[in-house]
Short mmCIF file of the C-alpha atoms (twelve columns), coordinates in Angstrom:
data_MODEL
# 
_entry.id   MODEL 
# 
loop_
_atom_site.group_PDB 
_atom_site.id 
_atom_site.type_symbol 
_atom_site.label_atom_id 
_atom_site.label_alt_id 
_atom_site.label_comp_id 
_atom_site.label_asym_id 
_atom_site.label_seq_id 
_atom_site.Cartn_x 
_atom_site.Cartn_y 
_atom_site.Cartn_z 
_atom_site.pdbx_PDB_model_num 
ATOM 1   C CA . MET A 1   49.727 41.196 -29.724 1 
ATOM 2   C CA . LYS A 2   48.024 39.874 -32.829 1 
ATOM 3   C CA . ASN A 3   45.720 36.911 -32.153 1 
ATOM 4   C CA . THR A 4   46.210 34.243 -34.802 1 
ATOM 5   C CA . PHE A 5   44.153 31.549 -33.089 1 
ATOM 6   C CA . THR A 6   41.751 30.050 -35.623 1 
ATOM 7   C CA . LYS A 7   39.109 29.166 -33.002 1 
ATOM 8   C CA . ALA A 8   38.849 32.635 -31.451 1 
ATOM 9   C CA . LYS A 9   35.403 33.167 -33.003 1 
ATOM 10  C CA . PHE A 10  34.047 30.021 -31.331 1 
ATOM 11  C CA . TRP A 11  35.373 30.796 -27.849 1 
ATOM 12  C CA . LYS A 12  34.509 34.475 -27.707 1 
ATOM 13  C CA . ASN A 13  32.018 35.093 -24.858 1 
ATOM 14  C CA . LYS A 14  31.570 31.388 -24.108 1 
ATOM 15  C CA . LYS A 15  31.137 30.843 -20.363 1 
ATOM 16  C CA . VAL A 16  33.856 28.363 -19.458 1 
ATOM 17  C CA . LEU A 17  34.507 26.762 -16.074 1 
ATOM 18  C CA . VAL A 18  38.060 25.463 -15.660 1 
ATOM 19  C CA . THR A 19  38.838 23.455 -12.544 1 
ATOM 20  C CA . GLY A 20  42.445 23.378 -11.414 1 
ATOM 21  C CA . HIS A 21  43.015 26.758 -13.015 1 
ATOM 22  C CA . THR A 22  45.870 27.734 -10.678 1 
ATOM 23  C CA . GLY A 23  47.998 24.712 -11.549 1 
ATOM 24  C CA . PHE A 24  50.657 24.520 -14.242 1 
ATOM 25  C CA . LYS A 25  48.423 23.302 -17.073 1 
ATOM 26  C CA . GLY A 26  45.471 25.238 -15.727 1 
ATOM 27  C CA . SER A 27  47.370 28.532 -15.801 1 
ATOM 28  C CA . TRP A 28  48.462 28.046 -19.417 1 
ATOM 29  C CA . LEU A 29  44.911 27.095 -20.417 1 
ATOM 30  C CA . SER A 30  43.366 29.993 -18.496 1 
ATOM 31  C CA . LEU A 31  45.633 32.503 -20.206 1 
ATOM 32  C CA . TRP A 32  44.885 30.949 -23.587 1 
ATOM 33  C CA . LEU A 33  41.118 31.067 -23.016 1 
ATOM 34  C CA . TYR A 34  41.309 34.653 -21.799 1 
ATOM 35  C CA . TYR A 35  43.298 35.475 -24.915 1 
ATOM 36  C CA . LEU A 36  40.473 33.913 -26.982 1 
ATOM 37  C CA . GLY A 37  37.803 36.072 -25.351 1 
ATOM 38  C CA . ALA A 38  36.092 33.425 -23.233 1 
ATOM 39  C CA . LYS A 39  34.196 34.443 -20.090 1 
ATOM 40  C CA . LEU A 40  36.316 32.338 -17.819 1 
ATOM 41  C CA . THR A 41  35.703 31.155 -14.274 1 
ATOM 42  C CA . GLY A 42  38.449 29.216 -12.544 1 
ATOM 43  C CA . LEU A 43  37.918 26.886 -9.604  1 
ATOM 44  C CA . SER A 44  40.811 25.673 -7.440  1 
ATOM 45  C CA . LEU A 45  41.779 25.061 -3.848  1 
ATOM 46  C CA . PRO A 46  42.628 28.208 -1.842  1 
ATOM 47  C CA . ALA A 47  46.323 27.426 -1.394  1 
ATOM 48  C CA . PRO A 48  48.762 27.779 -4.335  1 
ATOM 49  C CA . VAL A 49  49.926 24.446 -5.685  1 
ATOM 50  C CA . SER A 50  53.582 25.452 -5.878  1 
ATOM 51  C CA . THR A 51  56.082 28.152 -4.988  1 
ATOM 52  C CA . PRO A 52  56.853 29.965 -7.253  1 
ATOM 53  C CA . ASN A 53  53.384 29.852 -8.798  1 
ATOM 54  C CA . LEU A 54  52.729 30.413 -12.505 1 
ATOM 55  C CA . TYR A 55  49.194 31.651 -11.852 1 
ATOM 56  C CA . LYS A 56  50.546 34.489 -9.728  1 
ATOM 57  C CA . ILE A 57  53.463 35.221 -12.051 1 
ATOM 58  C CA . LEU A 58  51.036 35.734 -14.955 1 
ATOM 59  C CA . GLY A 59  48.681 37.886 -12.875 1 
ATOM 60  C CA . LEU A 60  45.696 35.761 -13.893 1 
ATOM 61  C CA . LYS A 61  43.654 36.646 -10.823 1 
ATOM 62  C CA . ASP A 62  43.138 40.104 -12.316 1 
ATOM 63  C CA . LEU A 63  42.003 38.674 -15.663 1 
ATOM 64  C CA . ILE A 64  39.416 36.006 -14.793 1 
ATOM 65  C CA . ASP A 65  36.699 35.145 -12.261 1 
ATOM 66  C CA . ASP A 66  38.806 33.440 -9.601  1 
ATOM 67  C CA . GLN A 67  36.822 31.049 -7.373  1 
ATOM 68  C CA . ARG A 68  38.280 28.935 -4.578  1 
ATOM 69  C CA . GLY A 69  36.744 25.761 -3.202  1 
ATOM 70  C CA . ASP A 70  37.078 21.999 -2.871  1 
ATOM 71  C CA . ILE A 71  35.603 19.675 -5.506  1 
ATOM 72  C CA . THR A 72  35.502 16.848 -2.968  1 
ATOM 73  C CA . HIS A 73  32.481 18.658 -1.466  1 
ATOM 74  C CA . LEU A 74  29.398 17.974 -3.576  1 
ATOM 75  C CA . LYS A 75  27.453 20.880 -2.091  1 
ATOM 76  C CA . TYR A 76  30.144 23.332 -3.182  1 
ATOM 77  C CA . CYS A 77  30.264 21.880 -6.711  1 
ATOM 78  C CA . ARG A 78  26.527 22.404 -6.991  1 
ATOM 79  C CA . GLU A 79  26.783 25.961 -5.704  1 
ATOM 80  C CA . ILE A 80  29.546 27.004 -8.111  1 
ATOM 81  C CA . ILE A 81  27.875 25.483 -11.167 1 
ATOM 82  C CA . GLU A 82  24.550 27.069 -10.248 1 
ATOM 83  C CA . LYS A 83  26.331 30.403 -9.851  1 
ATOM 84  C CA . VAL A 84  28.388 30.276 -13.051 1 
ATOM 85  C CA . LYS A 85  25.941 28.419 -15.318 1 
ATOM 86  C CA . PRO A 86  28.791 27.501 -17.667 1 
ATOM 87  C CA . ASP A 87  28.484 26.577 -21.333 1 
ATOM 88  C CA . ILE A 88  31.642 24.444 -21.216 1 
ATOM 89  C CA . ILE A 89  33.523 22.690 -18.406 1 
ATOM 90  C CA . ILE A 90  37.177 21.666 -18.647 1 
ATOM 91  C CA . HIS A 91  38.003 19.639 -15.550 1 
ATOM 92  C CA . MET A 92  41.687 19.484 -14.650 1 
ATOM 93  C CA . ALA A 93  41.655 19.708 -10.836 1 
ATOM 94  C CA . ALA A 94  43.547 16.686 -9.547  1 
ATOM 95  C CA . GLN A 95  46.271 15.279 -7.370  1 
ATOM 96  C CA . PRO A 96  48.679 14.894 -10.310 1 
ATOM 97  C CA . LEU A 97  51.762 13.152 -8.913  1 
ATOM 98  C CA . VAL A 98  52.461 9.413  -8.867  1 
ATOM 99  C CA . ARG A 99  54.876 9.568  -5.963  1 
ATOM 100 C CA . GLU A 100 52.574 11.744 -3.867  1 
ATOM 101 C CA . SER A 101 49.861 9.130  -4.371  1 
ATOM 102 C CA . TYR A 102 51.996 6.637  -2.446  1 
ATOM 103 C CA . ILE A 103 52.319 9.097  0.434   1 
ATOM 104 C CA . ASP A 104 48.613 9.964  0.583   1 
ATOM 105 C CA . PRO A 105 46.589 7.459  -1.461  1 
ATOM 106 C CA . TRP A 106 43.253 8.354  0.156   1 
ATOM 107 C CA . SER A 107 43.484 12.035 -0.808  1 
ATOM 108 C CA . THR A 108 44.548 11.073 -4.320  1 
ATOM 109 C CA . ILE A 109 41.512 8.836  -4.763  1 
ATOM 110 C CA . ASN A 110 39.194 11.306 -3.045  1 
ATOM 111 C CA . THR A 111 40.249 14.159 -5.321  1 
ATOM 112 C CA . ASN A 112 40.674 12.303 -8.604  1 
ATOM 113 C CA . VAL A 113 37.688 9.959  -8.389  1 
ATOM 114 C CA . LEU A 114 35.104 11.461 -6.040  1 
ATOM 115 C CA . GLY A 115 35.989 15.006 -7.111  1 
ATOM 116 C CA . THR A 116 35.244 14.067 -10.723 1 
ATOM 117 C CA . ALA A 117 31.993 12.362 -9.690  1 
ATOM 118 C CA . ASN A 118 30.931 15.415 -7.678  1 
ATOM 119 C CA . LEU A 119 31.532 17.762 -10.585 1 
ATOM 120 C CA . LEU A 120 29.549 15.584 -12.988 1 
ATOM 121 C CA . GLU A 121 26.758 15.083 -10.475 1 
ATOM 122 C CA . ALA A 122 26.456 18.850 -10.099 1 
ATOM 123 C CA . ALA A 123 26.691 19.403 -13.853 1 
ATOM 124 C CA . ARG A 124 23.850 17.043 -14.748 1 
ATOM 125 C CA . SER A 125 21.252 19.406 -13.288 1 
ATOM 126 C CA . CYS A 126 22.569 22.460 -15.170 1 
ATOM 127 C CA . ASP A 127 20.777 23.143 -18.465 1 
ATOM 128 C CA . THR A 128 23.345 25.574 -19.896 1 
ATOM 129 C CA . ILE A 129 26.186 23.048 -20.212 1 
ATOM 130 C CA . LYS A 130 26.761 21.604 -23.671 1 
ATOM 131 C CA . SER A 131 30.377 20.396 -23.557 1 
ATOM 132 C CA . ILE A 132 32.442 18.730 -20.818 1 
ATOM 133 C CA . VAL A 133 36.089 17.683 -21.055 1 
ATOM 134 C CA . ILE A 134 37.463 15.533 -18.233 1 
ATOM 135 C CA . VAL A 135 41.261 15.540 -18.277 1 
ATOM 136 C CA . THR A 136 42.691 12.280 -16.946 1 
ATOM 137 C CA . SER A 137 46.131 10.903 -17.814 1 
ATOM 138 C CA . ASP A 138 48.067 8.580  -20.082 1 
ATOM 139 C CA . LYS A 139 48.701 6.564  -16.920 1 
ATOM 140 C CA . CYS A 140 45.059 5.442  -16.831 1 
ATOM 141 C CA . TYR A 141 45.988 2.463  -19.024 1 
ATOM 142 C CA . MET A 142 46.907 -0.955 -17.646 1 
ATOM 143 C CA . ASN A 143 50.610 -0.745 -18.447 1 
ATOM 144 C CA . VAL A 144 52.323 -4.122 -18.884 1 
ATOM 145 C CA . GLU A 145 55.641 -2.496 -19.877 1 
ATOM 146 C CA . LYS A 146 55.641 -3.548 -23.533 1 
ATOM 147 C CA . ASN A 147 56.861 -1.495 -26.457 1 
ATOM 148 C CA . TYR A 148 53.350 -0.576 -27.463 1 
ATOM 149 C CA . ALA A 149 51.445 2.682  -27.938 1 
ATOM 150 C CA . PHE A 150 48.099 2.628  -26.155 1 
ATOM 151 C CA . ILE A 151 44.889 3.247  -28.091 1 
ATOM 152 C CA . GLU A 152 41.671 4.497  -26.546 1 
ATOM 153 C CA . THR A 153 40.023 1.052  -26.389 1 
ATOM 154 C CA . ASP A 154 42.847 -0.595 -24.428 1 
ATOM 155 C CA . PRO A 155 42.144 -1.852 -20.886 1 
ATOM 156 C CA . LEU A 156 42.336 0.667  -18.067 1 
ATOM 157 C CA . GLY A 157 44.020 0.093  -14.730 1 
ATOM 158 C CA . GLY A 158 47.167 0.826  -12.763 1 
ATOM 159 C CA . TYR A 159 49.436 -0.509 -10.034 1 
ATOM 160 C CA . ASP A 160 49.957 2.779  -8.175  1 
ATOM 161 C CA . PRO A 161 47.232 4.860  -6.491  1 
ATOM 162 C CA . TYR A 162 47.538 7.698  -9.007  1 
ATOM 163 C CA . SER A 163 47.140 5.501  -12.097 1 
ATOM 164 C CA . GLY A 164 44.289 3.593  -10.502 1 
ATOM 165 C CA . SER A 165 42.506 6.816  -9.586  1 
ATOM 166 C CA . LYS A 166 42.704 8.081  -13.161 1 
ATOM 167 C CA . ALA A 167 41.346 4.787  -14.504 1 
ATOM 168 C CA . CYS A 168 38.450 5.108  -12.039 1 
ATOM 169 C CA . ALA A 169 37.811 8.691  -13.162 1 
ATOM 170 C CA . GLU A 170 37.524 7.400  -16.729 1 
ATOM 171 C CA . HIS A 171 34.885 4.877  -15.656 1 
ATOM 172 C CA . VAL A 172 32.978 7.522  -13.706 1 
ATOM 173 C CA . ALA A 173 32.896 9.788  -16.767 1 
ATOM 174 C CA . THR A 174 31.614 6.965  -18.967 1 
ATOM 175 C CA . VAL A 175 28.859 6.108  -16.484 1 
ATOM 176 C CA . TYR A 176 27.662 9.709  -16.252 1 
ATOM 177 C CA . TYR A 177 27.708 10.189 -20.011 1 
ATOM 178 C CA . GLN A 178 25.790 7.025  -20.805 1 
ATOM 179 C CA . SER A 179 23.308 7.415  -17.924 1 
ATOM 180 C CA . PHE A 180 22.640 11.155 -17.868 1 
ATOM 181 C CA . PHE A 181 24.299 13.328 -20.530 1 
ATOM 182 C CA . LYS A 182 23.882 11.300 -23.717 1 
ATOM 183 C CA . ASP A 183 20.107 11.687 -23.953 1 
ATOM 184 C CA . LYS A 184 20.385 15.402 -23.133 1 
ATOM 185 C CA . LEU A 185 22.798 15.861 -26.072 1 
ATOM 186 C CA . VAL A 186 25.544 17.088 -23.782 1 
ATOM 187 C CA . GLY A 187 28.973 16.109 -25.080 1 
ATOM 188 C CA . LEU A 188 31.405 14.516 -22.625 1 
ATOM 189 C CA . ALA A 189 34.929 13.435 -23.467 1 
ATOM 190 C CA . THR A 190 37.927 12.252 -21.496 1 
ATOM 191 C CA . ALA A 191 41.339 13.512 -22.583 1 
ATOM 192 C CA . ARG A 192 44.412 11.392 -21.938 1 
ATOM 193 C CA . ALA A 193 47.809 13.048 -22.009 1 
ATOM 194 C CA . GLY A 194 50.795 13.169 -19.750 1 
ATOM 195 C CA . ASN A 195 54.393 14.198 -19.200 1 
ATOM 196 C CA . VAL A 196 53.849 17.698 -20.439 1 
ATOM 197 C CA . ILE A 197 56.640 20.211 -20.111 1 
ATOM 198 C CA . GLY A 198 56.656 23.981 -20.377 1 
ATOM 199 C CA . GLY A 199 57.574 27.095 -18.499 1 
ATOM 200 C CA . GLY A 200 56.129 27.647 -15.055 1 
ATOM 201 C CA . ASP A 201 55.961 24.106 -13.670 1 
ATOM 202 C CA . TRP A 202 57.467 23.909 -10.177 1 
ATOM 203 C CA . SER A 203 55.800 20.687 -9.016  1 
ATOM 204 C CA . ALA A 204 57.778 18.300 -6.842  1 
ATOM 205 C CA . ASP A 205 59.203 15.092 -8.312  1 
ATOM 206 C CA . ARG A 206 58.991 16.181 -11.937 1 
ATOM 207 C CA . LEU A 207 62.001 16.176 -14.189 1 
ATOM 208 C CA . ILE A 208 61.976 19.699 -15.646 1 
ATOM 209 C CA . PRO A 209 61.073 21.465 -12.370 1 
ATOM 210 C CA . ASP A 210 63.814 19.495 -10.584 1 
ATOM 211 C CA . LEU A 211 66.210 20.402 -13.376 1 
ATOM 212 C CA . VAL A 212 65.576 24.148 -13.348 1 
ATOM 213 C CA . ARG A 213 65.605 24.298 -9.551  1 
ATOM 214 C CA . ALA A 214 69.025 22.678 -9.559  1 
ATOM 215 C CA . TYR A 215 70.507 24.640 -12.443 1 
ATOM 216 C CA . SER A 216 69.206 28.003 -11.250 1 
ATOM 217 C CA . LYS A 217 71.292 27.395 -8.094  1 
ATOM 218 C CA . ASP A 218 74.304 25.953 -9.976  1 
ATOM 219 C CA . GLN A 219 73.619 22.528 -8.437  1 
ATOM 220 C CA . LYS A 220 73.854 19.080 -10.003 1 
ATOM 221 C CA . LEU A 221 70.595 17.424 -11.078 1 
ATOM 222 C CA . ILE A 222 69.866 14.015 -9.544  1 
ATOM 223 C CA . ILE A 223 67.634 11.824 -11.733 1 
ATOM 224 C CA . ARG A 224 65.912 8.460  -11.412 1 
ATOM 225 C CA . SER A 225 65.509 5.905  -14.215 1 
ATOM 226 C CA . PRO A 226 67.440 7.612  -17.032 1 
ATOM 227 C CA . GLN A 227 66.226 5.040  -19.579 1 
ATOM 228 C CA . ALA A 228 62.525 5.393  -18.715 1 
ATOM 229 C CA . THR A 229 60.584 6.557  -21.781 1 
ATOM 230 C CA . ARG A 230 57.818 9.118  -21.756 1 
ATOM 231 C CA . PRO A 231 55.651 10.781 -24.436 1 
ATOM 232 C CA . TRP A 232 57.113 14.218 -23.761 1 
ATOM 233 C CA . GLN A 233 55.269 17.167 -25.265 1 
ATOM 234 C CA . HIS A 234 54.970 20.881 -24.677 1 
ATOM 235 C CA . VAL A 235 51.956 21.860 -22.577 1 
ATOM 236 C CA . LEU A 236 50.425 23.723 -25.523 1 
ATOM 237 C CA . VAL A 237 50.143 20.481 -27.501 1 
ATOM 238 C CA . PRO A 238 47.554 18.682 -25.338 1 
ATOM 239 C CA . LEU A 239 45.867 21.962 -24.409 1 
ATOM 240 C CA . SER A 240 45.184 22.537 -28.092 1 
ATOM 241 C CA . GLY A 241 43.605 19.085 -28.078 1 
ATOM 242 C CA . TYR A 242 41.355 19.947 -25.132 1 
ATOM 243 C CA . LEU A 243 40.170 23.093 -26.903 1 
ATOM 244 C CA . THR A 244 39.566 21.183 -30.116 1 
ATOM 245 C CA . ILE A 245 37.532 18.387 -28.542 1 
ATOM 246 C CA . ALA A 246 35.513 20.873 -26.449 1 
ATOM 247 C CA . GLU A 247 34.444 22.664 -29.628 1 
ATOM 248 C CA . CYS A 248 33.640 19.409 -31.410 1 
ATOM 249 C CA . LEU A 249 31.515 18.258 -28.475 1 
ATOM 250 C CA . TRP A 250 29.611 21.526 -28.603 1 
ATOM 251 C CA . ASN A 251 28.790 21.092 -32.280 1 
ATOM 252 C CA . GLU A 252 28.252 17.311 -32.455 1 
ATOM 253 C CA . PRO A 253 28.063 15.771 -28.976 1 
ATOM 254 C CA . SER A 254 27.039 12.292 -30.089 1 
ATOM 255 C CA . ASN A 255 29.870 11.974 -32.590 1 
ATOM 256 C CA . TYR A 256 32.725 13.154 -30.380 1 
ATOM 257 C CA . SER A 257 31.914 11.954 -26.868 1 
ATOM 258 C CA . GLY A 258 34.289 9.320  -25.527 1 
ATOM 259 C CA . ALA A 259 38.006 8.922  -24.882 1 
ATOM 260 C CA . TRP A 260 40.786 10.733 -26.755 1 
ATOM 261 C CA . ASN A 261 44.566 10.418 -26.614 1 
ATOM 262 C CA . PHE A 262 46.648 13.553 -27.098 1 
ATOM 263 C CA . GLY A 263 50.278 12.546 -27.350 1 
ATOM 264 C CA . PRO A 264 53.354 13.215 -29.477 1 
ATOM 265 C CA . ASP A 265 54.309 11.288 -32.582 1 
ATOM 266 C CA . HIS A 266 56.167 8.055  -31.806 1 
ATOM 267 C CA . HIS A 267 59.567 9.457  -32.793 1 
ATOM 268 C CA . ASN A 268 59.165 12.071 -30.048 1 
ATOM 269 C CA . VAL A 269 58.871 9.445  -27.319 1 
ATOM 270 C CA . LYS A 270 62.226 9.906  -25.607 1 
ATOM 271 C CA . THR A 271 64.073 8.764  -22.515 1 
ATOM 272 C CA . VAL A 272 64.702 10.800 -19.398 1 
ATOM 273 C CA . GLN A 273 68.364 10.943 -20.391 1 
ATOM 274 C CA . ASP A 274 67.474 12.343 -23.841 1 
ATOM 275 C CA . MET A 275 65.524 15.116 -22.161 1 
ATOM 276 C CA . VAL A 276 68.271 16.002 -19.696 1 
ATOM 277 C CA . GLU A 277 71.054 16.060 -22.273 1 
ATOM 278 C CA . ILE A 278 69.201 18.551 -24.499 1 
ATOM 279 C CA . ALA A 279 68.260 20.699 -21.502 1 
ATOM 280 C CA . VAL A 280 71.899 20.793 -20.374 1 
ATOM 281 C CA . GLN A 281 72.996 22.069 -23.785 1 
ATOM 282 C CA . ILE A 282 70.369 24.829 -23.833 1 
ATOM 283 C CA . TRP A 283 70.893 25.937 -20.238 1 
ATOM 284 C CA . GLY A 284 74.668 25.979 -20.589 1 
ATOM 285 C CA . LYS A 285 76.903 27.227 -17.789 1 
ATOM 286 C CA . SER A 286 77.751 24.469 -15.308 1 
ATOM 287 C CA . ALA A 287 74.638 22.324 -15.850 1 
ATOM 288 C CA . ASN A 288 75.283 18.665 -15.034 1 
ATOM 289 C CA . TRP A 289 73.512 15.548 -13.733 1 
ATOM 290 C CA . GLU A 290 73.964 12.165 -12.095 1 
ATOM 291 C CA . ILE A 291 71.837 9.083  -11.385 1 
ATOM 292 C CA . SER A 292 70.272 8.269  -8.017  1 
ATOM 293 C CA . ARG A 293 69.812 4.569  -7.284  1 
ATOM 294 C CA . GLN A 294 68.122 4.982  -3.908  1 
ATOM 295 C CA . ASP A 295 64.525 4.578  -4.989  1 
ATOM 296 C CA . ASN A 296 62.159 1.606  -4.897  1 
ATOM 297 C CA . LEU A 297 58.723 3.094  -5.597  1 
ATOM 298 C CA . TYR A 298 57.077 1.608  -8.674  1 
ATOM 299 C CA . GLU A 299 56.671 3.817  -11.717 1 
ATOM 300 C CA . SER A 300 56.118 2.662  -15.290 1 
ATOM 301 C CA . ARG A 301 59.290 2.708  -17.358 1 
ATOM 302 C CA . LEU A 302 57.713 2.390  -20.800 1 
ATOM 303 C CA . LEU A 303 54.794 4.585  -21.806 1 
ATOM 304 C CA . GLN A 304 53.528 5.626  -25.233 1 
ATOM 305 C CA . LEU A 305 50.246 6.922  -26.616 1 
ATOM 306 C CA . ASN A 306 48.726 6.359  -30.049 1 
ATOM 307 C CA . SER A 307 46.954 9.590  -31.036 1 
ATOM 308 C CA . LYS A 308 45.878 8.569  -34.544 1 
ATOM 309 C CA . LYS A 309 42.206 8.820  -33.589 1 
ATOM 310 C CA . ALA A 310 42.550 12.521 -32.701 1 
ATOM 311 C CA . GLN A 311 44.690 13.187 -35.747 1 
ATOM 312 C CA . SER A 312 42.370 11.480 -38.228 1 
ATOM 313 C CA . ILE A 313 38.978 12.480 -36.794 1 
ATOM 314 C CA . LEU A 314 39.644 15.859 -35.154 1 
ATOM 315 C CA . GLY A 315 42.347 17.060 -37.517 1 
ATOM 316 C CA . TRP A 316 44.499 17.711 -34.441 1 
ATOM 317 C CA . LYS A 317 48.215 17.086 -34.434 1 
ATOM 318 C CA . PRO A 318 51.206 18.039 -32.272 1 
ATOM 319 C CA . ARG A 319 52.763 21.122 -33.846 1 
ATOM 320 C CA . TRP A 320 55.971 21.171 -31.804 1 
ATOM 321 C CA . ASN A 321 58.396 18.266 -31.792 1 
ATOM 322 C CA . PHE A 322 60.512 17.098 -28.863 1 
ATOM 323 C CA . ASN A 323 63.435 19.447 -29.532 1 
ATOM 324 C CA . LYS A 324 61.175 22.487 -29.905 1 
ATOM 325 C CA . ALA A 325 59.262 21.556 -26.741 1 
ATOM 326 C CA . VAL A 326 62.448 21.333 -24.686 1 
ATOM 327 C CA . SER A 327 63.885 24.497 -26.231 1 
ATOM 328 C CA . ALA A 328 60.752 26.579 -25.568 1 
ATOM 329 C CA . THR A 329 60.584 25.255 -22.009 1 
ATOM 330 C CA . ILE A 330 64.195 25.933 -21.063 1 
ATOM 331 C CA . GLN A 331 64.140 29.356 -22.719 1 
ATOM 332 C CA . TRP A 332 61.072 30.262 -20.612 1 
ATOM 333 C CA . TYR A 333 62.888 29.323 -17.411 1 
ATOM 334 C CA . LYS A 334 66.070 31.103 -18.463 1 
ATOM 335 C CA . ASN A 335 64.029 34.256 -18.972 1 
ATOM 336 C CA . TYR A 336 62.534 33.828 -15.513 1 
ATOM 337 C CA . TYR A 337 65.711 32.995 -13.581 1 
ATOM 338 C CA . LEU A 338 68.515 34.650 -15.538 1 
ATOM 339 C CA . ASN A 339 67.023 37.427 -17.657 1 
ATOM 340 C CA . LYS A 340 64.148 38.498 -15.360 1 
ATOM 341 C CA . GLY A 341 61.898 38.748 -18.379 1 
ATOM 342 C CA . LYS A 342 58.269 39.877 -18.546 1 
ATOM 343 C CA . MET A 343 56.772 36.434 -18.170 1 
ATOM 344 C CA . LEU A 344 53.224 37.309 -19.233 1 
ATOM 345 C CA . ASP A 345 54.539 38.624 -22.539 1 
ATOM 346 C CA . ILE A 346 56.866 35.661 -22.981 1 
ATOM 347 C CA . THR A 347 54.100 33.157 -22.234 1 
ATOM 348 C CA . LEU A 348 51.700 34.878 -24.615 1 
ATOM 349 C CA . SER A 349 54.380 34.975 -27.301 1 
ATOM 350 C CA . GLN A 350 54.794 31.191 -27.055 1 
ATOM 351 C CA . ILE A 351 51.025 30.686 -27.348 1 
ATOM 352 C CA . ASN A 352 51.014 32.990 -30.346 1 
ATOM 353 C CA . GLU A 353 53.974 31.174 -31.907 1 
ATOM 354 C CA . TYR A 354 52.269 27.813 -31.464 1 
ATOM 355 C CA . GLU A 355 49.087 29.090 -33.086 1 
ATOM 356 C CA . ASP A 356 50.999 30.700 -35.915 1 
ATOM 357 C CA . GLN A 357 52.537 27.313 -36.639 1 
ATOM 358 C CA . THR A 358 49.056 25.754 -36.468 1 
ATOM 359 C CA . LEU A 359 47.997 28.091 -39.253 1 
ATOM 360 C CA . HIS A 360 51.106 27.797 -41.398 1 
ATOM 361 C CA . GLY A 361 52.935 24.676 -40.192 1 
# 
């Protein structure tokens, strides 16, 4: 397949450490980096994060250096960084679910906060590293449920353990940059995005995975909070932002270190019901849904990001709108469940399509 990615020259032979590489976003990013020619090492927990598992479906274990370990152990973080001696780190390993954070808040905080601190503590003694991207979440902001798009300088916080842990991870990253990496001219950025969709996500308590699980079995989808808004975007949109900021940090660490939002344009901020209704049309057959009212766990209902900083300074912008994101996602799952397609080829074709639009869109 022809590689149209404009940054392939930069990434070729770069030693990249990706944490959380077996997860949904991590698998897409790992395939993309492999496609770009990076010398990629992935670090994740031994057990798969979901069943089915995108990492296994794509056969990524045969393509990259697959390492398994726990970032909550500082000694292991030091060992893996000393072994790999990476040029670039993209840190995505996390407990990523709001509702799970209510069930096990300690593990959420341990992974998201102390895991981030461990990785940065290990990285500060490695002389090869020039660029670090810490992926947090749009939920790191103190959300007061107003019709407002958060900018990078807004207060951080959160009322649930997940949101609070991501706000803490942001503070940890800032402390390590200002205290240790800044003077060494190592770039460190935090990337805030959320509510990504795309083929291969089977996480619990997420809208699209719940939807495809139900529809693949001809069952009715049960949803919470149909009027809750989210900055929905295809997984390739924020991943392109992570790649962009990593390269900028490499070239000009002092100018690009700090926090960055990667979210869709405001007109692509849609409700849960908007998402479901489009998905139903694309899936077809007997797809249907209803509302569940038996839920009292707090989750933000209104959430928007302002990504003008990334668009104006980095030249980054979301290339796929809401309708295209949903269409590409549902088509991926239809190929998996109904057409039994070759999912590596289909996933690569979507990456290639996104990059082709980056060049010509």
